[in-house]
C-alpha positions in Angstrom: 26.9 66.2 47.3 29.6 66.3 50.0 29.6 69.4 52.2 32.6 71.7 51.9 33.3 75.0 53.6 31.6 78.1 52.2 34.9 79.9 51.3 36.2 76.8 49.5 33.0 76.6 47.5 33.3 80.3 46.7 36.8 79.8 45.4 35.7 76.9 43.2 32.9 78.9 41.7 35.1 81.9 41.1 37.7 79.8 39.3 35.0 78.0 37.4 33.4 81.3 36.2 36.8 82.5 35.1 38.1 79.4 33.4 35.3 77.1 32.6 35.9 73.5 31.5 38.8 73.7 29.1 38.3 70.3 27.5 35.5 68.1 26.6 31.8 68.7 26.1 30.8 71.5 23.7 34.4 72.3 22.9 35.1 68.9 21.2 35.0 68.8 17.4 35.0 65.3 16.0 36.9 65.1 12.7 36.3 62.1 10.4 38.6 61.7 7.4 37.1 61.0 4.0 37.7 57.9 2.0 38.7 59.8 -1.1 41.3 62.5 -1.5 43.5 63.7 1.4 42.1 65.4 4.5 44.3 68.3 5.1 44.1 68.9 8.9 45.9 72.2 8.6 43.1 73.6 6.4 40.5 72.4 8.9 42.2 73.9 11.9 43.3 77.1 10.3 39.9 77.5 8.7 38.0 77.2 11.9 37.2 80.9 12.1 34.3 83.3 11.9 33.8 85.8 9.1 35.7 88.4 11.1 38.7 86.2 11.3 38.3 85.3 15.0 38.5 81.7 16.2 35.1 80.1 16.3 36.0 78.5 19.7 39.3 79.4 21.5 38.7 76.4 23.7 38.3 74.0 20.8 39.6 70.4 21.0 40.0 68.6 17.7 39.1 65.0 18.2 40.4 62.5 15.5 38.6 59.3 14.8 40.6 56.2 15.8 42.4 54.7 12.8 41.9 57.8 10.6 44.7 59.2 8.4 45.4 62.9 7.9 48.0 65.0 6.2 49.4 68.5 6.6 50.7 70.5 3.6 51.2 73.8 5.4 52.1 74.9 8.8 49.6 75.3 11.6 50.1 78.5 13.6 48.2 79.1 16.8 48.6 82.8 17.4 47.4 83.5 20.9 45.1 80.4 21.3 45.8 76.9 22.6 46.0 74.1 20.0 44.4 70.9 21.3 44.4 67.7 19.2 43.6 64.2 20.5 42.2 60.9 19.5 38.8 59.7 20.4 38.4 58.3 23.9 37.9 54.7 22.6 39.8 51.6 21.6 41.6 51.3 18.3 44.8 52.5 16.7 46.0 56.0 17.0 45.1 58.4 14.2 48.1 59.4 12.0 49.0 62.9 10.7 51.7 62.9 8.0 53.7 65.5 6.1 52.6 66.0 2.5 53.6 68.3 -0.3 51.3 71.2 -1.2 49.9 71.5 -4.8 52.7 72.7 -7.1 55.4 72.1 -4.4 58.0 69.4 -4.2 58.9 70.1 -0.5 57.2 69.0 2.7 56.4 71.9 5.0 59.2 73.0 7.4 57.0 72.4 10.5 53.7 70.7 11.5 53.0 73.4 14.2 54.7 76.8 14.6 53.3 77.6 18.1 52.7 81.0 19.7 50.3 79.5 22.3 49.9 76.4 24.4 49.9 73.0 22.5 48.3 69.9 23.9 48.5 66.6 21.9 47.2 63.3 23.1 47.1 59.8 21.5 48.0 60.8 18.0 50.8 59.9 15.6 52.7 62.8 13.9 54.9 61.5 11.0 57.1 64.0 9.1 56.6 62.2 5.8 53.7 60.4 4.2 54.7 56.8 4.5 51.2 55.4 3.8 51.7 55.7 0.0 53.3 54.0 -2.9 55.1 57.3 -3.8 58.7 56.4 -2.8 59.7 60.1 -3.2 58.5 60.4 0.4 60.3 57.4 1.9 63.4 58.3 0.0 63.2 61.8 1.3 63.2 63.4 -2.2 60.5 65.7 -0.8 62.6 66.4 2.3 61.1 66.3 5.8 60.1 68.8 8.4 62.9 70.5 10.1 60.9 70.0 13.3 57.4 68.8 14.0 56.5 71.3 16.8 58.4 74.5 17.3 58.2 77.7 19.4 59.9 80.8 17.9 58.3 83.5 20.1 58.8 84.1 23.8 55.8 83.5 25.9 54.4 81.7 29.0 53.6 78.7 26.8 53.3 75.0 27.7 53.7 72.0 25.4 52.0 68.8 26.7 52.3 65.6 24.7 50.9 62.4 26.1 50.8 58.9 24.5 51.9 60.2 21.1 54.3 58.9 18.4 56.7 61.3 16.7 58.7 60.4 13.6 61.0 61.9 11.0 61.8 65.4 12.2 65.2 65.9 10.5 66.6 68.3 13.1 64.3 67.8 16.0 60.8 66.5 16.8 59.9 69.0 19.6 61.8 72.3 19.7 61.9 75.8 21.0 64.1 78.7 20.0 62.2 80.9 22.5 61.6 81.3 26.2 58.7 79.1 27.2 57.3 77.8 30.5 57.4 74.0 30.2 57.6 70.9 28.1 55.7 68.0 29.5 56.3 64.8 27.6 54.9 61.5 28.8 54.1 58.0 27.4 55.4 58.9 23.9 57.5 57.2 21.3 60.2 59.1 19.3 61.5 57.2 16.3 63.6 57.8 13.2 64.9 61.1 14.5 67.1 62.5 11.7 67.5 61.9 8.0 71.1 61.9 6.6 69.7 62.6 3.2 68.3 65.9 4.4 70.7 67.0 7.2 73.9 65.9 8.9 74.4 63.2 11.6 74.6 66.1 14.1 70.9 66.5 13.8 68.0 64.2 14.8 67.0 65.1 18.3 63.8 64.3 20.2 63.5 67.4 22.4 65.6 70.5 21.5 65.8 73.7 23.5 68.1 76.1 21.7 69.5 79.3 23.2 66.5 79.8 25.5 65.6 79.5 29.1 62.8 77.1 30.1 61.4 76.6 33.5 60.5 73.0 33.5 61.0 69.9 31.3 59.5 66.6 32.3 60.1 63.4 30.3 58.6 60.3 31.9 57.7 56.9 30.5 58.9 57.5 26.9 60.7 55.4 24.4 63.4 56.8 22.1 64.5 54.5 19.2 66.6 55.2 16.1 68.1 58.6 16.4 71.2 60.4 15.3 71.8 62.9 18.1 70.7 63.6 21.7 67.3 62.7 23.0 67.4 66.0 24.9 69.4 69.1 24.1 69.6 72.4 25.9 72.6 74.2 24.6 74.1 77.6 23.7 71.7 79.0 26.3 71.4 82.5 27.5 69.1 81.3 30.2 68.7 78.4 32.6 66.8 75.2 32.7 65.3 75.3 36.2 63.7 71.8 36.6 64.5 68.7 34.6 63.0 65.2 35.2 64.0 62.2 33.1 62.5 59.1 34.6 61.5 55.6 33.4 62.5 56.2 29.8 63.9 53.7 27.3 66.6 54.7 24.8 67.5 52.2 22.1 69.7 52.6 19.0 71.0 56.2 19.3 74.1 57.4 17.5 74.7 60.0 20.3 76.7 62.2 17.9 77.0 64.8 20.6 75.9 62.8 23.6 72.5 61.6 25.0 71.4 64.4 27.3 72.8 67.9 27.1 71.4 70.0 30.0 73.0 73.3 29.1 72.9 76.1 31.7 71.5 75.0 35.1 71.2 77.9 37.4 70.3 76.4 40.8 68.3 73.8 38.9 66.9 70.6 40.2 67.8 67.6 37.9 66.3 64.2 38.3 67.5 61.2 36.2 66.3 57.9 37.6 65.1 54.4 36.6 66.0 54.7 32.9 67.2 52.0 30.5 69.8 52.9 27.9 70.8 50.3 25.2 73.3 51.5 22.6 72.3 55.0 23.6 75.6 56.4 22.3 76.6 54.0 19.6 79.3 56.3 18.2 81.0 56.0 21.6 83.9 58.2 22.6 86.6 58.8 20.1 89.2 61.2 18.7 87.1 62.5 15.9 87.6 66.3 15.7 84.2 66.7 14.0 82.4 65.6 17.2 84.0 67.8 19.7 82.2 71.1 19.3 79.1 70.7 21.6 81.1 69.0 24.3 83.0 72.2 24.8 80.2 73.2 27.1 81.7 71.0 29.8 84.2 73.8 30.3 87.2 71.5 30.0 90.4 72.1 28.1 89.6 71.8 24.4 90.2 68.5 22.8 93.4 68.2 20.8 94.3 65.5 18.3 97.8 65.7 19.6 96.6 64.5 23.0 94.2 61.6 22.1 93.6 60.7 25.8 92.0 64.1 26.3 88.4 63.1 25.3 85.5 65.2 26.5 82.7 63.1 25.0 80.2 61.9 27.6 76.5 60.8 27.5 75.2 63.4 30.0 76.6 66.8 30.7 75.8 70.4 31.4 77.2 73.9 30.7 79.8 74.7 33.3 79.4 78.3 34.6 81.1 78.6 37.9 79.6 82.0 38.7 76.0 80.7 38.9 74.2 78.8 41.6 75.1 75.1 41.6 72.4 72.7 40.5 71.4 69.6 42.4 71.4 66.2 40.9 69.1 63.3 41.9 70.5 60.4 39.8 70.1 56.8 40.5 69.3 53.2 39.4 69.6 53.7 35.7 70.8 50.8 33.6 72.9 50.7 30.4 74.1 48.1 27.9 76.2 48.0 24.8 75.2 45.3 22.3 77.9 42.9 21.0 77.2 44.2 17.5 78.3 47.8 18.4 81.2 46.6 20.6 82.5 44.5 17.6 82.4 47.7 15.4 84.5 49.6 18.0 87.0 46.7 18.1 87.3 46.8 14.3 87.9 50.6 14.4 90.9 50.0 16.7 92.2 46.9 15.0 92.1 48.7 11.6 93.8 51.8 13.0 90.9 54.0 11.9 90.9 55.8 15.3 93.5 55.8 18.1 90.7 55.8 20.6 87.2 54.2 20.2 85.4 53.2 23.4 82.2 53.4 25.4 81.6 56.9 26.5 81.4 57.8 30.2 77.9 58.2 31.4 78.3 61.5 33.3 80.7 64.4 33.1 83.2 64.6 36.0 81.3 67.6 37.3 78.0 65.8 37.5 79.7 62.8 39.1 81.0 65.0 41.8 77.4 66.1 42.6 75.9 62.6 42.7 75.3 61.3 46.3 75.3 57.6 45.4 77.8 57.1 42.6 77.7 53.3 42.9 74.0 53.1 42.0 73.7 56.1 39.6 74.2 54.0 36.5 74.6 50.2 36.5 75.9 48.1 33.6 73.9 45.1 32.6 76.0 41.9 32.1 73.6 40.5 29.5 71.2 41.9 26.9 67.8 42.7 28.3 66.4 40.8 25.4 63.7 43.1 24.0 60.7 41.5 22.4 60.7 43.3 19.0 62.9 46.3 18.3 64.9 47.5 15.3 68.4 46.0 14.8 71.5 47.6 16.3 72.9 50.3 14.1 76.2 48.5 13.5 76.1 49.1 9.7 75.7 52.8 10.2 78.5 53.0 12.7 80.8 51.0 10.5 80.1 53.3 7.5 80.6 56.3 9.7 84.0 55.0 10.8 85.2 53.6 7.5 87.8 55.9 5.8 86.6 57.9 2.8 89.1 56.2 0.6 87.2 52.9 1.3 83.8 54.5 0.5 82.8 55.4 4.1 82.3 58.7 5.8 85.6 58.8 7.6 84.0 60.4 10.6 82.2 63.0 8.6 78.5 63.5 7.9 78.7 62.4 4.3 80.5 59.9 2.0 80.2 58.3 -1.4 77.0 56.5 -0.2 74.8 56.4 2.9 74.1 53.6 5.3 71.0 54.2 7.4 69.9 52.6 10.7 67.1 50.0 10.6 64.5 52.6 9.7 61.1 50.9 10.1 57.9 52.6 8.9 55.2 54.3 11.0 53.0 51.2 11.1 55.8 49.2 12.8 56.2 51.8 15.5 52.5 52.2 16.0 51.4 48.5 15.9 54.4 46.1 16.1 57.4 47.4 18.1 57.5 45.9 21.6 60.2 47.1 24.0 59.3 44.7 26.8 62.3 42.7 28.0 63.1 39.7 30.0 61.8 39.6 33.6 65.0 37.9 34.6 67.1 41.0 33.7 68.6 42.9 36.6 66.9 46.0 35.2 63.4 44.5 35.8 63.3 44.9 39.5 66.4 46.9 40.2 65.0 50.4 40.3 64.4 52.7 43.3 60.6 52.2 43.1 60.7 48.5 42.5 59.4 48.7 39.0 61.2 47.8 35.7 63.7 50.3 34.5 62.8 52.2 31.3 59.4 52.9 29.8 56.7 51.2 31.9 54.2 51.3 29.1 55.8 48.1 27.7 54.7 46.3 30.9 51.0 47.2 31.2 50.2 45.6 34.5 53.4 47.0 36.1 52.5 50.4 34.6 49.0 50.2 36.0 50.4 49.4 39.5 52.9 52.2 39.2 50.0 54.6 38.5 48.1 53.4 41.5 51.1 53.7 43.8 50.9 56.9 46.0 54.2 58.4 46.7 54.4 60.5 49.8 57.7 62.1 50.9 58.6 64.7 53.5 61.6 66.5 54.7 62.8 67.1 58.2 63.0 70.9 57.9 60.3 73.1 59.3 59.3 75.9 57.0 57.7 79.0 58.5 54.8 79.2 56.1 51.8 77.2 54.8 51.8 76.6 51.0 50.1 74.5 48.4 52.0 74.1 45.1 50.6 73.8 41.6 50.2 70.1 40.7 52.8 68.8 38.3 52.5 68.0 35.5 49.4 70.0 34.6 47.5 69.2 32.4 47.9 65.6 33.3 46.8 62.1 32.4 46.2 60.0 34.4 48.4 60.9 37.4 50.0 64.0 38.8 52.1 65.1 41.8 50.8 67.6 44.5 53.3 69.2 46.8 52.5 71.2 49.9 54.2 72.7 53.0 52.8 72.7 56.5 54.0 75.3 59.0 53.1 73.2 62.0 52.1 69.6 62.8 48.4 69.1 62.9 45.2 67.6 61.5 45.4 67.9 57.7 43.2 67.1 54.8 43.8 67.2 51.0 40.8 66.6 48.9 39.8 66.8 45.3 36.6 68.2 43.9 34.9 68.2 40.5 33.6 71.4 38.9 30.2 71.2 40.7 31.8 70.9 44.2 31.5 67.1 44.6 34.3 65.4 46.5 35.9 62.8 44.2 39.0 61.9 46.2 40.6 62.2 49.6 44.4 62.1 49.3 45.3 63.0 52.9 43.2 62.8 56.1 45.1 62.7 59.4 47.8 64.2 61.4 50.8 65.5 59.3 54.1 66.8 60.6 55.4 70.2 59.8 57.5 70.3 56.6 57.3 69.5 52.9 55.1 66.7 51.6 54.2 65.2 48.2 51.4 62.9 47.2 50.5 61.3 43.8 46.9 61.7 42.6 45.7 59.1 40.2 42.7 60.0 38.2 42.3 56.9 36.0 38.6 56.5 37.0 37.7 60.1 36.3 36.7 61.8 33.1 38.5 64.7 31.4 37.9 68.2 32.8 38.8 70.7 35.4 39.2 69.6 39.1 40.2 71.5 42.2 42.3 70.3 45.1 42.0 71.9 48.5 44.4 71.6 51.4 43.4 72.4 55.0 45.5 72.3 58.1 44.6 74.2 61.3 43.2 77.6 60.3 44.9 77.6 56.9 43.3 76.6 53.7 44.4 76.8 50.0 42.7 75.6 46.8 44.1 75.2 43.3 42.9 74.1 39.9 44.2 71.3 37.7 43.3 69.9 34.3 42.8 66.2 33.5 43.1 65.6 29.8 42.5 62.1 28.5 
């Protein structure tokens, strides 16, 4: 065992005695579905209580066998305890949890989880409808679908962490909060088939939705969003600010973009980072003169759209709520790539040639306000001259866009959310998204090597070797300013898998170490060991070789020392 200073050891033991190991070991409960009947996971989780009604284990992690299938026919509510569900740490396909009607009911539950505590999901599939059946009432949405899959309705210092999951068929949103929470950390996930026209309008169907609530931090890294009606992220009608937003290395394919792609809402002195993403038909409805699509874009603070002035179009992909009396946000935007497929461009051309709309065009990427805050406007968003040529993805939503634009008299929607019939996007089933879809693209595309970090734009999970290299790359940055205090920040994200960022501030130049220890005090990694200059620093810690559990990282420079706890969840 490596020696560490007595006071650092005491800190570790104190934290350990207070918190314990939050995941793994005796807290794991392996669930194996039966071969007959339907295993209702909501009954198992909600029934995991003692005779007095208390939870049997408030640190429980529900571990699902790889390849198993589960259903929920009622809502899981974690009142004051953390809900943890993950797949076995082994090879094999992800376990699937699907929405199912309760006995005597003809409606799928409104939610999978209504959370009043932290939620941690890892390596599972949550499908709003039960697609693994011959009962077409599910796939035709006669039983409806969940309004959202995960939702917070009560204010609290709560965190939602989803890693390596697949979410499908939330008709309004997949992940959502109506309440003030601490953070949403979403990594390595797939969001597919967001929205169902049979259940709700085309203005629904969002991946992450923050409604009328302040949230400190949202992190969305290495995710894929495919087949959606509305925005991949919405923060709107907010009485509070979003303080930190990171959207990096994400792939967006086949999204109507009814009200844009990313709506940031109120940003009071917020830090916004949007880098290295790939957007293909991310706003297939484009920018037009349809009055039905103008409402949410009013948050830009511009003069309201008027049909009498068709050139006054406020629709953009990425925008925020303009409030001039609050502290201005900062925007770090660069080396994102976008592309409109010929199929969608052809529909737009048809709209104009047929006179269905006086204006129908590709939407601007950023609002004028955000453009004014971008340091490098040339490289913020680049347009690809050719298709990136994905390996296997759903077809462009040209049929849906055509139906939406076709006048009602001709059987279309006429720019409304309904018509004499519906035309859907290329809605594949859960097995396709779990086992078949492949968003890898040509290595000759400009997006493949054109990002700030030298890796492919978009979700790196589709390039396993490049993703592995990205995880192993330590990123260290520092500023030229000289703060007057020593500080060690909480790692971010936390919990994490397999990498996380650690930031710290040094008051003076000097010999500095940053080391990581396991729960028994053994040193498992040295991240920094040498002379460091005064100022702010950041380093990436990769824990691919380590097992799940609590770890501690300790910073020492001169006579100053600080130690913090972090949680690795695999």
